[in-house]
N, C-alpha and C positions, 0 to 999 in steps of 0.2 A: 773415511768420513762420508756418511751418507748425505747426499744432497736433499734438500727439502722437497717433498712432493707437492707439485702444483695442485691447488684445489680449484675446481670449476666454480666460477662465480655464480651465485644464485640469480636466477631470472626473476624479475619483478613484474607485477601485474597490477591492473586497475580495471574494475568492472564499472561501467556506466549504465545506469538503469533508467529506462523510460516506462511510464505507465503505472499499472495498478499494483495493489498489495501482492497479488500473485506473482508478479514480476519481481518485486522487492524480495520475496521469499526465495524465488528461483535464483536470484543473484547471490543470496547467502549460500545456496548449494553450489553455485559455480565457484565461489571463493573457496569453499571447503574442498571441492575437487582439485582446484589448482594448487592449493597448499599441500594436499595429499600427494600431488605430483612433483613437489619440490619448489614451487614458486613461493615468493614472499611478497607481501604488500608493498607497493611502491611508496616511498616516503618523500620523494622530491617532485612529484607531478610529471616525471618523465620515465614511465615504465617501459619494460621490454615488450610487454603485451598489453593491448587494450581489448577488452571484451565489451561489445555493445549489446545489452539485453533490451530488446526493442518492443514497442507497442504498435498495434495497427488499428486502434479504435478510431483515431482521428487523423485527418490529413497532415496536421502539423507535426505529428510524430514521424511521418515519412520525411518531412522537410528537415527536421532536427537531425535525423540519422545521416541523410545524404550530405547535409551541410558539414557535419562533423567529419565524415569520411573525406570530403574534399579538402578540408583543413589539414589532414594528415598525409595527403598525397606526396608532397615534396619531401617531407621527413622520411617517409617510407622509401622513396627513391634513393636517398642518401644514406639510409641505415637498413640494409637488406636483412639483418637479423631481427629487426623489429617486426612484430606480428600483430595482425588485426583480425579479430573474430567477431562475427555478427550472428546473434541468436535471437530467440524470442518470437513473438507473433508476426512481426514484419518479415523476419527471415522465413518463417513457415509459409507466408503468403507470397513473397516476391521471389524466393529461391534464386535461380540463376540470374534473375534481373539484377540482383545486387552486384554480381560480378560484371554484368554488362555495363552498369553505371559506374562501378568502382572496381576495376580489375586488379587493383593493388590489394584488395582484401584477401587474406589467407584462408580463412575458414568460414563457412556458413552452415549453421546447424539449426534445428527447429525446436518446437516446444516439447516434442516427445522423446528427444534423445540428448538431453543436456549432459548426461553422464558420459557421452562420447567425446566431449570437448578435449581433454588431455591427449587422447589418441589421435584425434584429427590434427591438433597442433603439431604433434611429433611427426605425423605422416607428411604434412605440408612442408615442414622444415626439411625433412630428409629427402623428399622428392622434388623440392623446389617448385611446388605446383599447388594451386589453390584446391581446397577440398570442400565439396558440398555433400552434406548428408542430411536428408530430411526423411523422417519416418512418418507414415500416414496415420499411425495409431500408437497409443502408449504401450510399451512393452513391459516396463517395470515402474511401479509407483515411485515418484521422485523423492518421497520422504525417506526412502532407504539410503539416499545418497548422503555423503558427509556434508556438514553445514558449518559455515563460520558466521555466527550471528554478530550483527552490529551492536546489539544491546546485551548487557549482562542481566537486565531486570525484566525484559519483555521479549516474548517470542511469538512468531507465527507458527501455527500448526495446521497443516492442510488436512481436511477431512474428505475432500473429493477434488477431482479435476474434471474439466469439461462441462458441458451444458446440453441439456435435452430441449431447451426452449428454441423457438424459431423466430425471435423478434426480427422484424424486417430491416431494422437499421443496424443490426449488430453482426459483425464478422467473426466474433469470438468462437462460436460453436464450430465453424469450419476450420478453425486454426487449433483449437484445444481439443476438439473431438467430443464424442458422446461422454456423458457423465460416468465416471469411475469412482466408486466409493471405497474408502478404506474400512476395514473391520474395526468395530469399536475398541476391541482389546488392543489393537496396534496403536490407536490414537491415544488411549489412556496411558499405555506404557510410555509413549513418547512424552506426554505431559509430565508423568511422574519423574522421568529422567531429567527433564528440563528443571523441574522444581528442585531436584537434588543438586543441580548446578547453581541454584540461587535464584532462578526465575520466579517472579511473583505474579506476573500477568501474562496470560496467553490470549491470542486472538485466533479463533477457529476460522479457517479460510475455505471458501468454495465459491464457484460462480453462482450457485443457488443453494445455500446451506440447508434451507428447510426442506429441500427435496432429498436430502441425505437419507439413505436407507432404501430408496426405491429399487436400487440395483440388487440388493439382497432380500427384498420382500418385506421390509418393515417401515411403513409410512410414519410410524411414531418414533423412529430411531433418533432424530435430532433432539427432541425433547428429553428422551432418555439419556442421550450423551451429555446434555447440559447438566442434568441432575447427577450423573456419575462423576463428571469432572468436578462438580461442586463438592464432592466428598474427599477429594485428594488433599491431605494435610499440607499446609504451607502455601497452597495456591490461593492467593488473595483476590485476584481479579480475572474474570472471564469475559471476553468480548467475542463477537462474531460478525462476519460480513461475507457476502451480502445475501439477504433473503429476497424472495420474490413475493409480491403481494398475493398472487393467485394461489400460492401453496402455503401461505402463512396461516397456521391453525391455532386454535385456542390452547392446545396442550403445550405449545411453545411458550405462549404468554404465561400460562400457569407455571411452567418450569422457571421462566425468568423471575416471576414474582416470588416464588417459593424457595429459590436457591440464593442464599445471601451474597455469595461471591460472583454471581452473574450481574454485571454492571447494569444500571438503569439507563441504558442507551440503546438506540435501535436505528440502524440505517435502512430506510425503507424507500426504494426508488419509485418515484411517481412517474417520471418521464413526460407525462402530459396530463392535464386535467380535463381534456375534452374526450368524451366517450367515443366520438367519431374518429379522432386521431388515435386513441388507444386501439381501436379496432384495426386501423390501417397499420399500426405498429405490430399488430398481432400480440398485443399484451392482453392476456386472458383474464382481465378484471376491469371494472369500471370505477368511476370516481366515487360513487356511493360506497362500494366495497372497501376502497382504499380508506376513506374517512371513517368507516365503521371499524376497521382494524385499529386505527389510531385511537378511537374512542375506547375500545376494549383495553388497549395497552395502558391508557391513562387511568382507567378505572382501577386496574390491578396495580399499576406502578405510577402513582400520582406525579412523582418527580422525574419521570422519564424524559430524556432529551432525545428527540427524534430528528434525524437528518435525512436528506434525500438527494436525488439526482433529477434534473429536469432538462428536457430538450425543447428549444423553440425553433420555429422555422422548418419543421418537418414537412415533407412534400404534401401540398394540399391544405396546409394549415391556414385558416382564415382568421380575420380579426376576432370573430365570434368564438372560434376555437381557442384562440390565445386568451381571451377574457375568461373563458372557463378555467384555464390553467391558473390565471391570477386569482380566481375565486377560490379554487381548491388550495392554493398555496397560502392564501390569507387565512382560510379556515384551519389549516393544518398546524400553524404556529411552529414552524421548524426551528430547531436550535442551530441549524446550518443547512444551507442549500447549495449544492454544486450545480451551477447552471451552465448550459452549453448551447451554442448555436449548432443546428444539425450539420453534420459533416458527411458528405456523400462518399460512400465507400464502395469501390468496385467489388462486385461479387455478392452484393446484398440486394434483395428485392427492391428495397426502397430507392436504390440508386437508379433503377429503371422506371420509377414512377413519373408520370406526367405531373405538371403543376409544381415544379421545383420553385420554392419561395425565393423571391428577389432578395439579394443580399442586403439592400438598404432596409427592407421591411424586417428581415430577421434581426439585423443589428438593433433596430428601434425596439423590437419586442424584447430582445435580450437585455437591453439597458433598463427598460421599464420593470421587467421581472427582477432583475438584480437589485434595483433600488427598493422594491417592495420587500424582497426577502431580507435584505440588509436592515431595513427598518424593523422588521419583525424580530430578527435575531437580536438587535440591540434592545428592543423592548423586553424580550424574554430574559436577556442577561441582566437588565436593570432590576428585575424582580429578585435577583440573588444578592443584591447589596445588603450587607448586614448579616448574611447567613454564614454559618460555619461549614467549611468544606475540608475534606481530607484529600491531600494532593500526593500523588506518587511522583517523587522528584525525578526529573528527566535530565538527559545530557543533550545539549545543543538544541533545545526546544525554543529558547528565547534568543532572538537575534541581537537584542540590545541589552542583555543581562549585565554585561560588563560595564556598560555606560550608565545604567540606571541602578546599579548596586542591588540587583534582584536575582533570584533564581526562578526556575520555571518547572512546571510539571502539569499533569492532567488530573482533574477531579474525577470522582467516581462516574459522573455522567459524561466524561470525555472532554469537557471544556478545558481550554488552556488557561492556566492561572500563573501569573507572574507575582511572586511574593518577595517581601523583604524579611530579613532576619533581624529581630530586635537586638539592640546593642547588648552585648554580654551573653547572648545565646549561642549555642553550638550550631555550626552549619551542618546541614545534611549532606549525605553523599547521593549521587544518582542511585535510585533504587530504594532509598529510605522514604518514609512517609512523614509529612508534616500536616498538622491541623491548623488552619488559619481562618480569619474572618474576611470576607470580601468587602473591600472598601470602595471600589469603583468599578463600573462596567463599561466596556468598550464593545463595538460591534463584533469583534473577533476574539476577544479574550477578556479575562477578569483580572483585576488587581487586588492584591491583599497586602497593603503597605503597613509597616510597623507604626503604631501610634501608642502613646502612653497607655499602658494597661491592656494593650491588645493581646488577643489569644495567639500563642505560638507553642505548639506541642510537637516535639520530635520523637518519632518512633524509628529506631534503627532496625534494619531488616537483614535477612539472609542475602537479599539482592545487593544491599549496600556493602556487605562483606565481600560478595563476589566482585563488586566494582573495585574494592581495595586490592583483591588478589590480581585482577587483570591489570591494574595500574602498576603493581609491583613487577609483574612478569614482563611488562612492556617498557620498563623504565629506561632501557638502553636504546629504544627505538625513537628516532626523531619524529616529531609530528609532521604529517603530510600537510601541504597548503590546502586550505579549505576556503569556500566562499561564504557568503553571509548566511546561507542555510545550513552550514556545517558540513557540506559535501566536498569531497576531495576534488581539487581542481586538476584538470588535464592541461598542461602547458605546452605539450608537443605541437609543433606546427603553428604556434602563435608568435607574432613578432614580439621580440624582447623590448621592454621599456628601459630607458636609460635612467 
């Protein structure tokens, strides 16, 4: 009688992501690589491997990483087979500093070689020695790597990596490198493959999407790409992020207005409303040009929702400079504004500037700008009460959906909508579309509650079918613990509660 053959237990993993949409997409690639190497997603919050995909844009990103690593020190000491890997922009920047501060880390890899992670993990385990591998430039475009997407209905598609701009506050170009563009045919083929899997919404990603094509000599390539993607059957929504005001041209506005499945939303980073500060930031546009772009967009797309990024407290910013930012913000009528206090980043020109702004002054300006922007966002949202909106139903967008008997999703303009299902009506699946009427506006979202005779139309989609298939395939997998944002919790190294 043959004895049963012992099977090697599967190693489990968890990827923790900090930072921008580029990092979120890179984390999907990391998950795809790990699953291709035989790892499976941790379902209990206690994985055999934790990968930190890091950001270096702001100082608090450093603090988050090193705080998390400190939390895992004792667990690593008592569980030698447990592995920790650190990648992303902070790894590209800090390199061996990470091992100096946290010598219990097993692998450090950069932004240009994420495909090396499985090999580095195996080498570290075999040699019982930490591995650092940082490439100075991109060798292979990362979109060729396997990907495990978090969503069945929406997907990121990279059209370029890196950045050719030289903003004095930004460390990204030194970490992501010079811009590298994918060929249009590769991008469109990836989108077609995603649509075949059930995806109905794609977001085109790049550090500066509207400079796409410069590398291969076609400055009109981005507008052409939008129009070409708009012809793909089954693709219902196209978004992109982020453009740069200096390179934003009328042909892109025309392509947005004339391509029905390009959504009426635009993220246009302002950074400052002061021309003097824009010059110090090395942002090659001025406030009048910025406002002119918004005016052109709204002429061609009257219902466009425009969002932005703004920094206060940049070195040398005076009260007069700040008031210019307030003026431009008020004139812009943003649908959302992501506001930040300037964060001094070593290795950037601005970090060496004199006249660093006092923290108290920066905080005061931050609060004043935040209050102004929030008031404007609420006013703009209130204009939508009574209007009919089409919502792409999402998963885990609404933190209180279960408590409020609502579901959530995004309108065509990107606004978050929490809606109720009228009694007797069929519930949608994530990836389906519903048409509802806005009943109330809040500063950060819209409500569409069911009232007698209210509009509710459900349109089932290929994305909803894909959601059903994914649920069936994962029916034997227990749900991982998640926090209020729907993100998987890491419980290693944390004290147990009784």
